[in-house]
C-alpha positions as CSV (number, residue, x, y, z in Angstrom):
1,M,87.7,75.6,-168.2
2,S,87.1,74.1,-171.0
3,K,83.2,74.5,-172.3
4,F,83.5,70.9,-172.6
5,S,85.4,70.2,-169.6
6,T,83.3,72.7,-168.0
7,K,80.0,70.9,-168.9
8,L,81.1,67.6,-167.6
9,T,82.0,68.7,-164.3
10,Y,79.1,70.4,-164.2
11,S,76.6,67.3,-165.6
12,A,78.5,65.0,-163.8
13,M,78.2,67.0,-160.4
14,A,74.5,67.0,-161.2
15,I,74.4,63.4,-161.7
16,A,76.0,63.0,-158.1
17,L,74.4,65.3,-156.2
18,A,71.0,64.3,-158.3
19,T,71.7,60.5,-157.2
20,I,72.5,61.1,-153.9
21,L,68.9,63.0,-153.7
22,S,67.3,60.3,-155.2
23,Y,67.6,58.7,-151.8
24,V,66.3,61.7,-149.7
25,K,62.5,59.7,-150.0
26,L,59.4,63.0,-148.7
27,Y,57.5,59.7,-149.2
28,D,57.7,56.4,-151.1
29,F,54.9,54.7,-153.1
30,P,54.7,50.5,-152.6
31,F,54.2,49.4,-156.4
32,G,57.1,52.1,-157.5
33,G,58.2,55.6,-157.7
34,S,59.0,58.3,-154.4
35,V,59.2,62.1,-153.8
36,T,62.8,63.1,-153.6
37,C,64.3,65.9,-151.8
38,F,64.1,67.9,-155.4
39,S,66.0,64.9,-157.6
40,M,64.5,65.6,-161.3
41,L,66.0,69.3,-159.7
42,I,68.9,68.6,-160.2
43,I,69.1,66.3,-163.3
44,C,66.7,69.1,-165.3
45,L,70.0,71.6,-164.6
46,P,72.6,71.0,-166.9
47,G,69.9,70.8,-169.8
48,Y,69.0,74.4,-168.5
49,W,72.3,75.5,-168.1
50,F,74.3,74.5,-171.6
51,G,71.3,72.5,-173.5
52,L,69.4,70.1,-174.8
53,G,71.7,68.6,-176.0
54,T,73.5,68.4,-172.7
55,G,70.6,68.4,-170.6
56,L,69.7,64.9,-172.7
57,L,72.9,63.4,-172.0
58,T,73.3,63.6,-168.5
59,A,69.6,62.8,-168.2
60,V,70.0,59.1,-169.8
61,A,73.2,59.0,-168.0
62,Y,71.1,59.4,-164.7
63,G,68.2,57.4,-165.7
64,V,71.4,54.3,-166.5
65,L,73.1,54.8,-163.3
66,Q,69.9,54.4,-161.4
67,F,69.1,51.2,-163.1
68,I,72.6,50.0,-162.1
69,L,72.1,51.1,-158.6
70,N,68.6,48.8,-157.5
71,P,66.8,47.9,-161.6
72,Y,63.6,46.1,-161.6
73,V,62.7,44.4,-164.3
74,L,60.1,42.8,-166.3
75,F,61.1,42.4,-169.7
76,P,63.9,44.8,-171.8
77,L,61.4,47.1,-173.5
78,Q,60.2,47.8,-169.6
79,V,63.4,49.1,-168.6
80,V,64.5,51.3,-172.1
81,V,61.0,53.1,-170.8
82,D,61.7,53.7,-167.1
83,Y,65.2,54.3,-167.3
84,V,66.4,55.4,-170.4
85,L,63.2,56.8,-172.0
86,A,61.3,58.8,-168.3
87,F,64.7,60.0,-166.2
88,G,66.2,61.0,-169.9
89,A,62.7,62.9,-170.7
90,L,64.6,65.0,-168.1
91,G,66.8,66.7,-169.8
92,L,64.2,68.2,-171.9
93,S,64.7,71.2,-169.4
94,G,66.7,72.1,-172.3
95,V,64.1,73.5,-174.6
96,F,64.2,76.4,-172.9
97,S,68.0,76.8,-171.7
98,S,69.6,79.8,-171.0
99,R,71.7,80.2,-173.5
100,S,68.4,81.3,-175.4
101,C,67.7,84.0,-173.6
102,S,70.0,86.2,-173.6
103,P,73.3,86.5,-176.3
104,D,76.6,85.9,-174.2
105,S,74.9,82.4,-173.0
106,K,75.0,83.9,-169.8
107,M,72.0,82.3,-166.7
108,T,72.4,85.4,-164.8
109,H,71.1,86.8,-168.0
110,A,68.2,84.6,-168.0
111,P,64.8,84.6,-166.1
112,I,64.7,82.0,-163.5
113,R,61.1,80.8,-164.9
114,N,62.1,79.7,-168.1
115,L,64.3,76.3,-165.5
116,T,60.5,76.5,-164.4
117,Y,59.1,76.5,-167.5
118,G,62.3,73.4,-168.9
119,Y,61.9,71.5,-165.5
120,L,57.9,71.1,-166.2
121,L,58.0,70.3,-169.1
122,A,60.9,67.7,-167.8
123,I,58.3,66.1,-165.8
124,F,55.7,66.2,-168.1
125,G,57.9,64.2,-170.2
126,R,58.6,62.0,-167.7
127,F,55.3,61.8,-166.1
128,L,54.4,60.0,-169.9
129,F,57.3,57.5,-169.6
130,T,56.7,56.3,-166.6
131,S,52.9,56.2,-168.0
132,L,53.6,54.4,-170.3
133,S,56.0,51.8,-168.7
134,G,52.4,51.4,-165.9
135,W,50.5,51.2,-168.3
136,L,52.4,48.5,-170.5
137,F,54.1,46.9,-167.6
138,F,52.6,46.7,-164.4
139,G,48.7,46.6,-166.0
140,E,47.8,43.7,-163.4
141,Y,48.2,46.0,-160.9
142,A,45.2,48.9,-161.9
143,W,42.7,49.0,-158.5
144,K,39.4,47.5,-158.9
145,G,37.6,48.6,-161.7
146,W,40.2,50.9,-162.6
147,N,40.9,51.0,-166.4
148,P,45.1,50.1,-166.6
149,L,45.7,53.7,-168.0
150,A,44.0,55.8,-166.1
151,Y,45.7,54.1,-162.7
152,S,48.9,54.6,-165.1
153,M,48.5,58.0,-165.4
154,A,46.7,58.7,-161.3
155,Y,49.2,56.4,-159.6
156,N,52.4,58.4,-161.9
157,G,50.5,61.9,-161.8
158,A,50.6,61.2,-158.3
159,Y,54.2,61.5,-157.2
160,V,55.6,62.8,-159.9
161,S,53.4,65.8,-159.6
162,A,53.5,66.0,-155.4
163,E,57.8,66.8,-156.6
164,G,56.9,68.9,-159.5
165,L,55.1,71.1,-157.3
166,L,57.3,70.6,-154.0
167,T,60.1,72.3,-156.4
168,V,58.2,75.0,-157.7
169,L,57.6,76.1,-154.9
170,L,61.0,76.5,-154.0
171,L,62.6,78.0,-157.6
172,A,60.1,80.1,-156.4
173,L,62.3,81.9,-153.2
174,P,63.9,84.1,-153.8
175,P,67.4,82.6,-152.1
176,V,67.0,80.2,-154.3
177,K,66.8,82.0,-157.0
178,K,70.0,83.9,-155.8
179,A,71.7,80.5,-155.4
180,L,71.2,79.0,-158.5
181,I,72.6,82.1,-159.8
182,Q,75.9,82.1,-157.8
183,I,76.1,78.6,-159.0
184,A,75.6,79.1,-162.7
185,P,78.3,78.5,-165.1
186,G,79.7,82.2,-165.4
187,G,77.4,82.5,-162.3
188,R,78.4,86.5,-160.3
189,N,78.2,87.3,-157.2
190,T,74.9,89.2,-156.9
191,E,75.2,90.7,-153.2
192,S,76.1,94.2,-155.1
193,Q,72.6,93.8,-157.0
194,P,70.3,96.2,-156.7
């Protein structure tokens, strides 16, 4: 399989799986946003495996799909901020790509901690854009006595950080680390590893 085909296949699978997981909601917030079953992690994987460019393209495609499946539109610019930029920010996981961790570009040699760093950067980017959107377009919903920006940061920070914390805990589990190595492009069976 060619390098391009591998990237395309893994990215398409990530978009499909993340889309399915986005409907498995552990908690659904009343004015948008939810804690899902690790959908943000799945969208961060192509960036980690293949680099920033692939990560950003995959995440933007995912955002466009989210818009198509469940659009919420107040203003045209809000669509760009909420769907293209906020979801696209999940591709920032590529900043800590496994390709930059080892000379032979194999995830099996890259520490999973770099995935965690990339994931944290990605969800921070998503938090910034969702907070910007909340401030610009949804400020009228701010809690009584709250500044619209502070409200937006608290509201969006609640669901992004909740899913983020759950994901970081998940990534710390040895079986999850092993599974991520096995499913990675060029991954290997670690049964024989000490």
